[in-house]
N, C-alpha and C positions, 0 to 999 in steps of 0.2 A: 366454850362459849362461841356462838356465831358472831362474826364481825361484819359491819357494814359501814358505808360512807354515805353521809347525807349532806348535800349542798343546800343553802338556804335554810339551814337548820334552826335559825332563830325567828323565822316568820310564823305566821298563824298555822299554816299547814305543816311546816317543818318541825316546829316544836311539838305539835300533836303527834306527828309521825315518830319522832325520837322517843317521846314518852311511851307510845304503844310498842315500839321495838324493844325498849328496855323491859317492859312488862312481859314481853315474850322471851326474854332471856338473851337478847342481843347486847353486844357492846357496840358503841357508835363513835366514829370519827365524824365530828360536826364541823362543817365549813360554812363561814359566814363573815360578815364585816363587824359584828358585835354579838355579844351573848349576855343573856340574863343570868342571875345567880343560880337558877334551877339547873341549867346546863353546866355551868362552870363548877359547881360543887358536887356533881355526880361522879363518883369514881369510875363508872362504866362509860363515861363520855369524855372523849378527848377533843377539846375545842381548838381549832386552828383558825386564826384570823387571816382572811384572804385579802384584806385591804392593801392595795398597791403591789400585790405580788403576782407574778406570772405563774403559769402552770409548772414550769421547770422548778421554780423555787418551792412550790407546794409539794412536788414529787419528793423533795429532800426532807420535808417536814412530816409527811404521812408515814407512819411506821410501816415497815415491811411486815406483811402478814397475809393470811389467807382470807380475803374479803369475798363474801358470798354475793354481795350486790352493791351497786352504786346508784343511789337515788338522787337524780338530778332535778331539783326543784327551783334552784336559784334563778331569778329572772328579774332584772331591773326594769322599772317602768310598766308595771302591770295595771296601773291606774293613774289618773291625772294627766297632765300635759306630756309626760314622758312617753306615754303610749304612742304619741305621734312624732316622737323624736327618732329620726331614722338612724342617727349615730348610736344612740342607746340600744336600739333594737338590733342593729348590725353587730355591735359588740357582744350582745347576748348570743347571737348565732355562732360567732367565732368561739366563744367561751364554751358552749355546749360541745362543739366538735373537739376542742382542745381537751376538755375533760374526758371525752370518750377515748382519745388517744392515750391519755394518762391511765385510764383503766387497763388498756392493753399493756402498758409499761410496768404497772405494779402488780399485774396478774389477777385483776378483778375481772371475771369472765362475764358478768351480767350487768346491764344498765337498764334501769327503769326511768324513762324520760317523761316528765310531766308535760304532756301535750295539752291542747286546749280546744274547746269547741269553736273558738274564734278562728282557728286555722281552717276549719271546715267552711265557715261562713266566708272567709276570704277566698277560698278555692271556688266556691259557687259564685261569688262576686265577679271573679275573673271570667266566668262564662256567661255573664249577663250584660245587657246593654241598657242605657238610659238610667243608670244607678249612679247616685252622687257618691264619690269616694269620701270617706270620713277618716279622721286621724287614726281611729281604731284599726283600720286596715293595715297600717304600718306595723302595729303590734302583731296582728294576725299573720302578716306576711313573714315577720321574724319567726314566729312560732312554727309556721309551715316550713320555712327554709331550714330551721334547726332540726325539725323532724326528718326531713328528707336527706339533708347533708349528714346529719348525725347517724342516721340509719346506714347510710352508705359507708361512712367512716368506720362504723362498728363492724360491718361485714368485712371490709378490707383488712381490718386489724384483728379479726377473730374474736370479736366481742358479741355476746348475745344482747340484742336490743329489743326492749319492749316499750312501746309508747302507750301511755294511759291517757285516753281522751277525756279530760275532766270537764264536766259541765259547769254548774254553778254551785260551789261549796258554800255553806253558811253554817253558823252555829256559835256556841259559847266560845268566847275567846277572840272572836274576830272584831276588830275595830278598823273599818276601812270606808272608802267611798263607794263600795259596791251596793247593789240594789237592796238586798234584804236588810243589812244593817242600818243603812240610812233610812229606809222606809219605816222600819220598826221604831227607830229613834224619833222620827217625825210624828208618827201616830201616837206614841206615848206622850209627846209634848203638845199634842193637839194641833200640829201644823199640817198644812195642806200638802198632799203628795201628788205629783204630776207624773203621768205615764203616757205612753202611746195607747192606742185603742186596745193593744194586747192580743191581737189575733195571731201573732207570730208564735210558732211553737217554741216551748222552753222546757227545761228540766232543772231540778234542784236535787241536791243530795246533802244530807246532814254530815257534818265533819267526821264523826266517828265512823260512819258507814264508808265514807270516802277513804279514810285511812286504812281501815280493815280490808277494804277491797284492794287497795294498792299493795299492802303487805302480802295478801293472798296471791296476787298476781306475781309478785317478786318470788315467792316460794314455789308456786305451782304453775304459773303461766308458761305459755309456749313462746319461745323466742321468735322475733320478727312477726308477732301477731299483735294487733292493736286491741286494747280493751277499753270499752266504754265505761266511764265511771259516773253513774247517775242513778236516778231512781228506777230507771227502766220503763217508766210510764210517762213519757213527755206528753204535754198537752198545751193548749193555748195559754200564753202568759196570763191573760186576764183571769183565768180560773184560779191560778195560784195567788194572784194579787187579792182577789176577793176573799179567798179562804184566809189569807194572812190578816186582812183588815177585820174580818169577822172574829178572829181570835184575839187580836190585839185591842181593837176598839170597834165593836159592832155598830156604834152610832156614827162613826166617821164616814165622810164622803170622800172617795178618792177620784182624782182627775184622770179617768181613763179617756184618752183622746186629747188631752192637753198638749201633748207633744206629737208632732208628725213623725210617722215611721218611714225612714228612708233606707233601711237596711235590706238584707236578704232574709227571707224565711227558709231556713235550711231544712232539708229533708232528713228526718231521723231514720228513714228506712235504709240508709246506707250503713247503719250500725247494727251489729249483733248485740242487742240490748241486754241479753241474758248471758253473754259470753263469760263474764266473771263467775257467775253461779255455775255454769256448765263445766268450766275448766278447773275451778278451784273449790267449789262447794260453798263459797261464802254467799249468804243471803242477807240483804239489807234488813236492819232491825228497827230503824226510826222513820215512821211515816212523816210526811210533810207537816201535818197538823201538830204532832207531838214535838217535832223539832222546832217549829215556830213558837210554840208555847214555852219551851225551855229557853230558847234564845231571848224571847221577850222578857221573861222573868229575870234573866241574867242582865240584860241591858238596863232594865229598870232599877235593878239593884246597884248598878254602877253609876247611876245618876246622882 
């Protein structure tokens, strides 16, 4: 049985990843600050609580074994005020580098690092003038720093590093302050939704496609290559929002233009949008319309 380590294993993405890995015959060492019963009661999952522990302590708790991959998903402050907390984001950067050194020490030769489209936006912001910095750039800077430092630490320590550039994941099981969940929630409750005009380019990917892509990259991806995790067909945000509205509540009116857009419209031409498919053979299965319909039905059932 192949063995892997997953940080942030109790989160929306982490739990879905662990479940998919188990279905593929892996056993998992799960790292997080808490766990639900689904993880704790599975004989093929070893849960290790990282609360208040440094990486040296964790090294002594992780069983010695042949691990094929270390999935680093854990990241504090992905939403809310903590996105703008530089201490939180700097701690995330150090933890990412420490975990990569840990991989070298325990003999795990491959790390898949959950990068973010926000780091690309931050990079483009740094090359622009007359743009107002927002708190989210502190989060993006943390992600960018962890990517660059982590990749270098990995190379120095003989660990294969693969960053996966995640766009906007949504789907069944997510309850967060992120756009898709909150917007569907409001539409179902007949509440007004406010957005920018939505001409900036965006992309979304359903959770199962994101997870399957990440696993495929871990198994077949090329070291020190970055992989774009998205639909592969980015377009203006307003087109996604109108499609979502028409599926959830065709009679609703959404506030396109209620919020001024002060960010950066990143260029998706910098990504090889089909690299996952080309290098691993995995092809996305859930189009946006189907994913929104399934997600809306789930959210409505939770109300």
